[in-house]
N, C-alpha and C positions, 0 to 999 in steps of 0.2 A: 428700361433697364438694357443698357446694350449686350450684344452677343458673347465680348469677352465676359460679362459681370457674370451673365448667365453661368459659360463654360463653368467658371470658377466654380461657383454657389454646386453647380452641377460633381463637380470636380471634391470639393468639401463635404459633401452629403452620402457620395459613394466613399470616401473615406470615414464616414465616421459610421458608416454601416459594416464594412467592414470591421473598424476599431471595437463598435460600440452595438451591434444591430440594436437595442432597446431605445440608444439617444439617437440612432438617426430615426427608429420608426417614428419617434418625437417629432423631429422638426417638420415631419410632412404635416398637410392637413387630415389625408385619411388618419394618419396613427395619432395627430391629436386627437378627432372628434371621438376615434376609439375607446380611447385613453377617459374620455368625458364621458363613454354609453356604460363601462366600465364604470366607472362611481356615480354613476348615476341609479346604476341597477344595485349595486351596496349597498347606496344610501335608502332605497326601498326594501330590503333585505331587513337593513336594521328597524325602516321602520314597522315592518310586518311585525318584526318581533319586537316594539317596543310597544307598539298599538292596535297588532292582531287585526282583528276583521275588521275595526272602525278605519282603519290605512289601506284595507287591500280592497274593499269597497267599491264596487262602478262609480257607485256616489263621489265616495271621499277621490278618489282620480279624476270626475269631471270637477269637483272642485277647484284639485289644483288646476287642471287646465285652464279653470275661469281663473283664479289667481296671478295666473302664469299670462292671459293675455294683455290684459291692460299697460304692465309693468312691458314684455314682449316686443305688442306696435312702439312700443319710446324705444329698445334697443335696438332694433334694427335699423335704426334711422341715426343712431350712438355708434354701428358697427361704421356704420358709410366715410362718419363726422371724422372717428376716431381713423382708418386706414387711409382715410386722405391726408392725417394729420395736425388733425385736429382735437381739440375737445368742447363738449354743452354743458356747462353749472345750469341751465337753464332753464333744462326740458322740465322739471315741476315745477317750476311759477307759470308758464305757455302751458300746460295743463291746463293750472288751477285758472290762467286770464281765461284764456278759451270756453271752459267751461260755465267759469260767472258770463261773461258775453255770450255764448247762444242761449241760458238760461234766463237774462234779464227780461223784465215785463213787455220789455217791449218785440224782443226778438219771439218769446214766444208767440205775441199776439200777429207779429208777422207771419210768422208762420201758421197760422191757423187762418187769416186772408187768403194765404198761398199756398202753400205743403209745407208739413212737415220738415223736406228733405231741407230747408232756409235755414233751420237749426243747424246740418247737417254742413249746411254749404259756409257758414259763418264760423262754426269750431273750427276747420279746417281754413278757411282762411288769417281766420286769428290767428293760430300759429305757424302758416308761411309767412306773411308778415311779422310777424316777431324772428324767425328765422333770417329772417330778407333782413332785417335791420342789422341782427349778428354778423350774418356776412360780410356784407357794400363795408359795417365800419370795419371789421377784421383785415380784411383782403383789401380795400381801398383807400381805407384810413389803419391803417398799419396799426391796428390795437391788435395786442395780445389774443388769443381764446378766450384763455383763462380771466384775464383781465374784463376782455369785455364782455364774454357770459355768462363772470358774477356780477358788470353792475345791469345788466335785462335779467338776473333772477331777481333782484334787487326792484327793480323796476315793473317788474309786470304783477312780481305780487302785491308791490302797493300799489300797482294801479286798478286788479282785483280786489284791492280790499276797499276802493276808494268805488268804483262800481256796485261793488256790493254791497257799501255802508259797514263791512263786516258779519254781515249775515248772512244764514242757508238764503238760497234760492231755490221755493220747488217746484217743482216740474206740475203743472196744471195749477198755477198760482191764480188767485182773482178770478177761475169760472173758465181760464183758457184753456182752448183743447187742442195737445198735443197728445193724443193718446195714438197715433200711427205712427209717430214717434216711439212712442213705450214702445207699442206690438209688433213692431219692427227689431229692436234688438234685444229684447226679450223671449224671441218666440226662439221654438228650436225646427234645428234641420238634421231628421235623424235618428234625431234624439240627444241631438247635439248643438251646444247654447249658439247664439250666431254669434257672438263676442270669439268664442274659438273660432270658431269657419273665420273669422274675420280675421284673428292673429294669423291662419295660415295664411290666407292667402295674401296679408300683407309680405310675410315669411318669405312663399313662393317669388312673387312677383320682387322683392328686394336680390334673392337669389337670380335667378334672372339677370336682372341689370346689373348684378355682382360679377356674374361669368361670361355674360353670353353676350354684351354690348359691350363697344368704345365707353359708355360714360365708365364703369365700371374697371378697364383698363386703365383709365385715364385717370380713376379715382387712386386706384393702386400704385401710378407712377407717381403720382402726384404727391402722396405718401411718404414713395419711398423715395425719393430726391428733385424735389420740386424743379429746381435748377436743371439739372435736363430734362424733367416732362417738360421747362417750358423752351427749350431748345429743341426740343423736337416738335412745337410747332402746337402745343398744346396751354390754350389762354389759362392759365391756372389762377388767376385771377380770380378769374366767371365762374370755372370749374370750382372754387370752395365758397360763391356765393349760392349755385345750386349746391354742393354738398350740406351746408346751414336750410337753404327753407326745406332741401327733405327732411330732415330730421322736428325742423317744424311741424312742416302734414301733418306728421307720425304722435309727434306731439299731441297733434289737434282730431287723430282720431282716439287715440288714447283718452283725448278728456270726453268725446262722445260716447265709448265703451265705459266710460266711469260716471259721465252723468246716467245712461241707464241701467248702468243695476247701483245707485243708489236714489237716484228719480233727484238731484238735489246739482245746483251749483255753487262751491262753494273756493271762497280763496284759498283755505286749507288743502284742498284738494293736493294731488300729484308730491307733497311732502315730502321729501330727498329722496323723488325717484333719479334726479342725477346719479345719487352717489349707487341705489340699487341695480341701474343700464348699465353704467358707467364698472360697476363689479363682474355682471353680466355678459360682457362684452369681451371684460379680460380672462376673465376666464373660460370663456368661448374662445380662446388664444387670438383674438388679435393686440397687437403688440402698440402699445402705449404713442412708441413713438413714429408709427404708421408705417402703413408698406404692405400690412399685410393684415388679412385677417377672412375668418369665414361666415357666412347666416346660419349653416349649418349648426357651429361652434358657439356661437349667440343662443339659437334657440335653443343648443341644448344647455349652455349656462344658466339662460333662466331657467329650465325646466328642475334644474340644481337647484337654485334659491328657492323655487318655490314651493316642490316637493319636501329639501328641508323647510322652511314658515311652516307646512303642514305640519310634518313629524314634532317640531317642539309644540303648535298649539296643542294637538293630539294630548302631549302628552302632559301639559301646562305647564311649559314650561315661559322661563318670563322676555319681555321682549327684551330688555338686556343680557342675558345670556346669546338670544338669536343674533344678536347686535354683536358679540363676541367673537360667534362661533364663525360668522359671516368675514368677520374681520381676519380671522387667521386664512379663511380662506384665501382670501383676497391676493393675502402679504406669499402665502405659498405659491401662487398661481405667478404673482411676477418675481417671484425667486428661481422656479424655472424657467420662467423666460429668458430671465436673463445668464441662466446655466447653458442653457440649448445655446446664447448670444456669443457667450464666451465663448464657448467652445467651438462654435462656427470660425467664430475672428481670430482664432487658435489655429487652426487647421491650415 
């Protein structure tokens, strides 16, 4: 971003603040995140009123966080891809493939003969490999991200079905001993599940990477204006590959959390994760056109959707109603983004 452009945006922001303080605040990351906190608080009030102590208990709060952890890790990776001007529809299928590959009998026997962390390595490498294929074909093959990741969605899910023969794979199958894997991912630290700690660590690393490193600044630059980023000396194609590898690694980590929670690897794991992740990222304030977004906003978006899902479950509402409500929230968020963008362009 040039200095002239930055000055214009700052001037527009100041004008908005004078003309309409609310809209001016909403255009800042602090304002957007504050709005998400208020929305989350209101949702919690609704939950407490409608479900009473069942919602307000500490155990239920931990349940919400456990529910958020898996999709939250995927959403952190998705945030980088969308800020960088891309999209990834294949993350759910990559989760499934990673879960299947790391729970095959051969993988479990290999982990038993060496160390249980080999299962972790396999899942992450599978995720990274899928992300690498996506990134290379998008960046150097000039395939549109939507089409390429849609193709990966079908291919990864199909490969997962072939490897597993469409059967659910069980941890510890045929007498294999992977108790170390189960013990690590199902333990608690300070009364909090390891999966929640992993989500927190991934989010913290994501925040540092986006806000305190050259990688993060380059991601914003590539998403905001790829040509300007290229002229500034950024290798846009290579950076695009890095972004898709990053989201693939996040999908591999999410697969491990899912395998630990269900003690299974399955080609059906991660179903619709891509939609949930994109929804959380958009709700968190990341522009679908790229160039702007926050990790804090994504985390709040994940918590909002997880809390809503929890409230619907506690009140015995159907999955169809949940989907309808989530869809309405996504549309409202996109309309708000367009409103703020239009306000900026006319200022």
